[in-house]
GUMARPA-250225 format. One record per residue (C-alpha): x, y, z; residue in three letters; residue number from 1. Coordinates in pm, 1 decimal, always signed. Each point is the difference from the previous one (the first is absolute). Layout:
// GUMARPA-250225
+----------+----------+----------+--------+-----+
!        u !        v !        w ! residu ! num !
+----------+----------+----------+--------+-----+
!        X !        Y !        Z !    Ala ! NUM !
...
+----------+----------+----------+--------+-----+
This chain:
// GUMARPA-250225
+----------+----------+----------+--------+-----+
!        u !        v !        w ! residu ! num !
+----------+----------+----------+--------+-----+
!    +13.9 !     +7.4 !     +2.8 !    Met !   1 !
!    +95.2 !   +333.3 !    -89.5 !    Ala !   2 !
!    -53.1 !   +345.6 !   +132.1 !    Ser !   3 !
!    -42.6 !   +343.9 !   -170.9 !    Val !   4 !
!    +55.9 !   +347.6 !    +87.6 !    Thr !   5 !
!   -239.7 !   +219.3 !   -189.3 !    Phe !   6 !
!   +176.1 !   +373.3 !     +6.0 !    Arg !   7 !
!   -142.3 !   +303.5 !   -158.5 !    Asp !   8 !
!   +272.3 !   +253.5 !   -111.9 !    Glu !   9 !
!    +18.9 !   +330.5 !   -168.3 !    Ser !  10 !
!    +97.3 !    +61.5 !   -326.1 !    Ala !  11 !
!   +360.1 !   +132.3 !   +141.0 !    Thr !  12 !
!     +2.7 !   -383.2 !   +159.8 !    Gly !  13 !
!    -65.8 !   +115.6 !   +354.6 !    Arg !  14 !
!   -213.3 !   -254.3 !   +207.9 !    Ala !  15 !
!   -341.8 !   +119.3 !    +99.6 !    Leu !  16 !
!   -188.5 !   -297.0 !   +151.2 !    Glu !  17 !
!    +84.5 !   -359.4 !    +58.2 !    Glu !  18 !
!   -156.0 !   -311.8 !   +134.3 !    Phe !  19 !
!    +98.6 !   -379.8 !    -18.9 !    Ser !  20 !
!   -218.5 !   -307.2 !    -82.5 !    Val !  21 !
!   +131.2 !   -315.4 !    +94.3 !    Pro !  22 !
!   -107.7 !   -365.6 !   -107.9 !    Gly !  23 !
!    +17.7 !    +56.3 !   -372.0 !    Leu !  24 !
!    +73.4 !   -264.3 !   -276.2 !    Pro !  25 !
!   +354.7 !    +44.4 !   -128.2 !    Gln !  26 !
!   -136.5 !    +73.2 !   -375.9 !    Trp !  27 !
!   -292.6 !   +231.7 !    -31.9 !    Ile !  28 !
!   -104.7 !   +220.8 !   -313.8 !    Ser !  29 !
!    +24.0 !   +377.2 !    +10.5 !    Ala !  30 !
!   -392.1 !     -9.1 !    -37.5 !    Arg !  31 !
!    -29.3 !   -183.5 !   +311.3 !    Glu !  32 !
!   +257.8 !   +212.3 !   +198.9 !    Leu !  33 !
!   -191.1 !   +311.9 !    -87.0 !    Val !  34 !
!   -336.8 !   -141.6 !    +82.7 !    Arg !  35 !
!   +155.6 !   -138.6 !   +328.9 !    Leu !  36 !
!   +176.9 !   +322.2 !   +103.7 !    Arg !  37 !
!   -357.3 !   +186.1 !    -68.3 !    Val !  38 !
!   -194.2 !   -264.0 !   +179.9 !    Arg !  39 !
!   +216.1 !    +41.8 !   +297.6 !    Glu !  40 !
!     +5.1 !   +375.6 !    +19.2 !    Glu !  41 !
!   -385.0 !     -4.5 !    -14.3 !    Val !  42 !
!    -28.4 !   -284.4 !   +256.4 !    Ala !  43 !
!   +208.1 !   +266.2 !   +236.2 !    Arg !  44 !
!   -212.5 !   +303.4 !    -94.8 !    His !  45 !
!   -327.6 !   -221.7 !    +52.0 !    Asn !  46 !
!   +109.0 !    -97.7 !   +355.9 !    Ala !  47 !
!    -20.9 !   +344.2 !   +114.8 !    Ala !  48 !
!   -160.4 !   +245.6 !   -296.1 !    Pro !  49 !
!   +138.2 !   +335.5 !    +18.3 !    Lys !  50 !
!    -91.4 !   +277.0 !   -251.9 !    Ala !  51 !
!   +378.5 !    -20.6 !   -110.1 !    Leu !  52 !
!    +73.3 !   -296.4 !   -209.3 !    Phe !  53 !
!   +365.4 !    -69.9 !    -82.7 !    Arg !  54 !
!     +9.4 !   -229.7 !   -289.6 !    Gly !  55 !
!   +126.1 !    -69.7 !   -365.3 !    Leu !  56 !
!   -311.3 !   +144.6 !   -156.9 !    Val !  57 !
!   -282.9 !   +254.9 !    +58.5 !    Lys !  58 !
!   -315.3 !   -122.8 !   +111.4 !    Pro !  59 !
!   -298.6 !   +106.6 !   -163.2 !    Thr !  60 !
!   -149.1 !   +326.6 !   +125.5 !    Asp !  61 !
!   +342.4 !   +105.7 !   +175.5 !    Ala !  62 !
!   +207.7 !   +296.6 !    -25.4 !    Glu !  63 !
!   +384.9 !     +2.2 !    -47.2 !    Val !  64 !
!   +191.6 !   +110.1 !   +292.2 !    Glu !  65 !
!   +377.1 !    +23.4 !    +78.6 !    Leu !  66 !
!    +43.6 !   -331.5 !   +183.7 !    Asn !  67 !
!   -312.1 !   -181.8 !   -138.4 !    Gly !  68 !
!   -362.5 !    +20.7 !    -78.5 !    Tyr !  69 !
!   -260.2 !   +200.4 !   +173.0 !    Arg !  70 !
!   -355.9 !   -192.6 !     +6.2 !    Leu !  71 !
!   -318.5 !   +208.7 !    +48.0 !    Arg !  72 !
!    -70.5 !   -255.4 !   +305.3 !    Thr !  73 !
!   +207.5 !   -258.8 !   +175.1 !    Ala !  74 !
!   -114.4 !   -323.6 !   -164.2 !    Arg !  75 !
!    +67.1 !   -342.6 !    -91.8 !    Arg !  76 !
!   +173.4 !    -56.1 !   -339.9 !    Leu !  77 !
!    -40.0 !   -295.0 !   -233.0 !    Asp !  78 !
!   +321.2 !   -145.0 !    -68.2 !    Trp !  79 !
!    -79.8 !   -142.5 !   -345.9 !    Glu !  80 !
!   -116.8 !   +315.3 !   -124.7 !    Lys !  81 !
!   +336.0 !   +160.1 !   +132.1 !    Gln !  82 !
!   +190.9 !   -284.0 !   -158.0 !    Ala !  83 !
!   -184.7 !    +20.0 !   -347.4 !    Asp !  84 !
!    +87.5 !   +363.5 !     +4.3 !    Ala !  85 !
!   +355.3 !    -61.2 !   +112.1 !    Ala !  86 !
!    +44.3 !   -244.6 !   -333.9 !    Glu !  87 !
!   -175.0 !   +297.3 !   -208.5 !    Ala !  88 !
!   +255.6 !   +261.8 !   +144.2 !    Ala !  89 !
!   +280.7 !   -222.2 !    -95.4 !    Phe !  90 !
!   -117.6 !    -53.3 !   -331.5 !    Ala !  91 !
!     +6.8 !   +379.9 !    -50.4 !    Arg !  92 !
!   +349.3 !    +57.9 !   +172.3 !    Asn !  93 !
!   -158.1 !   +136.6 !   +307.4 !    Gly !  94 !
!   +280.8 !   -155.4 !   +204.9 !    Phe !  95 !
!   +297.2 !   -177.1 !    -59.3 !    Leu !  96 !
!    +40.8 !   -353.1 !   +150.8 !    Leu !  97 !
!   +376.7 !    -91.2 !    +70.1 !    Leu !  98 !
!   +108.9 !   -353.0 !   +147.4 !    Val !  99 !
!   +356.3 !    +34.8 !   +147.6 !    Gly ! 100 !
!   +144.1 !   +199.3 !   -249.9 !    Asp ! 101 !
!   -185.8 !    -84.8 !   -292.9 !    Arg ! 102 !
!   -316.9 !   +184.0 !   -141.5 !    Gln ! 103 !
!   -273.3 !   -238.1 !    -81.5 !    Ile ! 104 !
!   -200.6 !    +85.4 !   -311.4 !    Glu ! 105 !
!   -255.7 !   -299.4 !    -56.9 !    Asp ! 106 !
!   -214.8 !   -104.7 !   +316.9 !    Leu ! 107 !
!     +2.7 !   -332.4 !   -138.2 !    Asp ! 108 !
!   +398.1 !    -44.6 !    +78.7 !    Met ! 109 !
!    +72.0 !   -219.3 !   +256.3 !    Arg ! 110 !
!   +205.2 !   +108.1 !   +306.6 !    Ile ! 111 !
!   +235.3 !   -222.7 !   +239.9 !    Asp ! 112 !
!    -63.1 !   +158.0 !   +349.3 !    Leu ! 113 !
!   +280.5 !   -186.9 !   +151.0 !    Ala ! 114 !
!   +244.5 !   +187.0 !   -256.4 !    Ala ! 115 !
!   -178.7 !   +341.1 !    +15.5 !    Asp ! 116 !
!   -205.5 !    +52.3 !   +297.0 !    Pro ! 117 !
!    -21.6 !   +393.4 !    -11.1 !    Val ! 118 !
!   -272.9 !   +100.8 !   -254.5 !    Val ! 119 !
!    -22.9 !   +394.9 !    -18.7 !    Ser ! 120 !
!   -272.2 !   +181.2 !   -144.1 !    Phe ! 121 !
!    +82.5 !   +370.0 !   -154.2 !    Val ! 122 !
!   -300.9 !   +196.1 !    -80.7 !    Lys ! 123 !
!    +31.7 !   +216.5 !   -284.9 !    Leu ! 124 !
!   -151.6 !   +355.0 !    +13.6 !    Val ! 125 !
!   -118.7 !   +124.5 !   -329.7 !    Pro ! 126 !
!   +171.7 !   +368.6 !    -90.5 !    Leu ! 127 !
!   -252.0 !   +286.4 !    -13.8 !    Val ! 128 !
!    -42.5 !   +179.9 !   -308.7 !    Gly ! 129 !
!   +204.6 !   -267.6 !   -200.3 !    Gly ! 130 !
+----------+----------+----------+--------+-----+
């Protein structure tokens, strides 16, 4: 069994948030990793819902804030909807997915967690006026 560390990074490589999930299989697809990450962050949010959600993608009816997304009211989120939104964001280059020191460009790529246990997500911010 393997353990993975999910890390959010700034575009300059600075670590912003990080959490680990143990007990995973050695081999997993990038898609499964993204969905697992989203399921875990939503489960943590749903355990004690707050108006601020710190996650990979913006929930419906939320506003972007400096350190997350402001929900109109504290509420539970649907992890599957969030995971589907994360897959769509990946497809339109909304974030970079890095495993170890290599960029993952295909969600169907198989990843060896024993060799690369750190998975980094770098959110990309669109340029204004560009």
